[in-house]
C-alpha positions, -999 to +999 in steps of 0.1 A: +002+002+003+017+036-009+014+062+016-005+096+001+011+123-009-006+156-004+005+180-035-011+216-043-041+214-068-047+249-072-043+277-049-078+269-031-066+230-030-053+197-028-050+164-038-043+137-018-029+109-044-035+078-031-018+052-056-010+054-090-030+048-119-033+028-144-027+003-127-039+003-094-048-027-069-082-030-061-074-016-024-071+016-041-109+025-052-125+016-019-097+034+004-102+064-021-141+067-014-134+059+024-114+092+022-135+115+007-164+099+028-143+109+062-137+143+048-170+154+040-178+139+075-162+163+094-161+191+072-150+222+087-173+256+076-146+260+046-147+233+030-159+232-009-156+202-020-148+169-027-142+151-054-130+119-052-113+102-085-097+066-098-065+071-074-068+105-060-092+127-035-091+162-047-103+194-017-116+226-030-119+250+000-125+285+009-089+301+012-106+334+023-116+311+053-086+297+062-049+289+048-036+270+031-013+251+052-036+242+079-057+227+053-028+206+045-026+194+082-061+190+083-058+162+056-023+145+063-045+135+105-074+123+082-050+106+057-035+088+091-064+079+105-078+062+073-050+040+069-047+034+104-077+021+100 
């Protein structure tokens, strides 16, 4: 299992990469959807959208309400919890 990578997607978005297509393993898509659900369930007011893809989750946020680094740290804690459970 590949450790998640958090990459900048835009000024107001991060991308959590859980694997590398086009050859994902059978556990990748369930991990993507589990993380997306965790993020939605624990959504702060500044979270705009959570978009699961084949191998990643795009996370859009309100740049006027929160700093990008705060969002990245929030994502790291959720990634750690998803991989642990």
